[in-house]
C-alpha positions in Angstrom: 0.0 0.0 0.0 1.3 3.4 -0.9 0.6 6.4 1.3 0.9 9.9 -0.3 0.6 13.4 1.1 -2.3 15.3 -0.4 -1.2 18.4 -2.4 -3.2 21.4 -3.5 -0.1 23.5 -4.3 3.7 23.2 -4.6 3.6 19.9 -6.4 5.0 18.3 -9.5 3.1 16.6 -12.2 5.0 14.7 -15.0 4.4 11.5 -16.9 6.4 8.6 -15.4 7.8 7.7 -18.8 9.1 11.2 -19.3 10.7 11.2 -15.9 12.4 7.9 -16.5 13.6 9.0 -19.9 15.2 12.1 -18.3 16.8 10.0 -15.6 18.3 7.6 -18.1 19.5 10.4 -20.3 20.8 12.8 -17.7 21.7 10.7 -14.6 20.8 11.4 -11.0 22.6 14.7 -10.5 21.3 16.5 -13.6 17.9 15.1 -12.8 17.7 17.3 -9.7 18.1 20.4 -11.9 15.7 19.0 -14.5 13.0 18.5 -11.7 13.7 22.0 -10.5 13.0 23.3 -14.0 10.1 21.0 -14.9 8.4 22.0 -11.6 7.5 25.4 -13.0 4.3 26.1 -14.9 4.2 26.2 -18.7 5.6 29.4 -20.2 7.1 30.5 -16.9 10.1 32.9 -17.3 12.8 33.4 -14.7 16.6 34.1 -14.5 18.9 31.2 -14.0 20.3 31.5 -10.5 22.6 28.8 -9.1 22.3 30.3 -5.6 18.5 30.0 -5.7 18.7 26.4 -7.0 21.2 25.6 -4.2 18.8 27.0 -1.6 15.9 25.0 -3.0 17.7 21.7 -3.7 20.9 21.7 -1.8 22.9 21.2 -5.1 26.2 23.1 -4.9 26.3 26.1 -7.2 29.3 24.8 -9.2 27.5 21.5 -9.7 24.4 23.4 -10.8 26.4 25.2 -13.5 27.9 21.8 -14.7 24.5 20.2 -14.8 23.0 23.2 -16.7 25.6 22.5 -19.4 24.5 18.8 -19.5 20.9 19.9 -20.0 22.1 22.1 -22.9 24.1 19.2 -24.4 21.2 16.9 -24.3 18.8 19.5 -25.7 16.5 20.0 -22.7 17.7 23.6 -22.6 17.8 25.2 -26.1 19.0 28.8 -26.8 16.4 31.0 -28.4 18.8 31.8 -31.2 22.5 31.2 -32.0 24.8 32.8 -29.3 21.8 33.8 -27.1 22.0 33.5 -23.3 18.2 33.0 -23.1 17.2 29.4 -23.1 13.9 27.6 -23.4 13.5 24.5 -21.2 11.7 21.5 -22.6 10.3 18.6 -20.7 11.6 16.2 -23.4 14.8 16.7 -25.4 14.4 18.5 -28.7 16.7 16.3 -30.8 18.5 13.0 -30.5 21.5 13.5 -28.1 24.1 12.0 -30.6 26.5 14.8 -31.2 26.0 18.2 -29.5 28.5 20.9 -28.8 27.5 23.9 -26.7 29.3 27.2 -26.2 28.6 29.8 -23.5 27.5 33.2 -24.8 30.5 35.4 -25.8 33.0 32.6 -25.6 34.6 30.3 -28.1 35.3 27.7 -25.5 33.5 24.3 -25.6 31.9 23.5 -22.3 30.0 20.3 -23.1 30.2 17.8 -25.8 28.3 14.5 -26.2 29.4 12.3 -29.0 28.0 8.8 -29.6 29.8 6.7 -32.3 27.7 4.4 -34.4 29.8 1.3 -33.5 31.5 0.0 -30.4 33.4 -3.0 -29.4 31.4 -3.6 -26.3 27.6 -3.8 -26.9 26.9 -3.0 -23.2 28.0 0.6 -23.9 24.8 1.1 -25.8 22.8 0.3 -22.7 24.4 3.3 -20.9 22.6 6.7 -20.7 23.5 8.8 -23.8 25.7 11.2 -21.8 27.9 8.4 -20.5 28.5 6.5 -23.8 31.2 8.6 -25.4 33.4 8.5 -22.2 32.7 4.7 -21.8 33.9 4.1 -25.3 37.1 5.8 -24.4 37.6 3.5 -21.4 36.1 5.6 -18.6 34.0 3.7 -16.1 31.0 5.1 -14.2 
């Protein structure tokens, strides 16, 4: 038997399949930021604040910035236009997370890259979340 707290405000509603897809794509740490963002109403606008996210979730600000880049790489956060620092958040990724390179506004430095090759010597690599595959193919273990 499951016992739940009744909620009339300050609650989150999301399809289970969408939640599990986000977890399998992003991993547990980025999922916290994802849940923070998906917990807002549709078309809500706000400034990204690592300190506010830290206060709400306990996630360190530096981790928040790293996970923000992961959400960009996997196309949950999409810039409004090329080079923009205004992002739209989507509950589901906007493209396949096969090869994505993101750059912070006003910088030529690559901050996040996810590359998934078509073939691999170990078929178990394809069972990993997308963001882990490229590193696993290079021999890194999670």
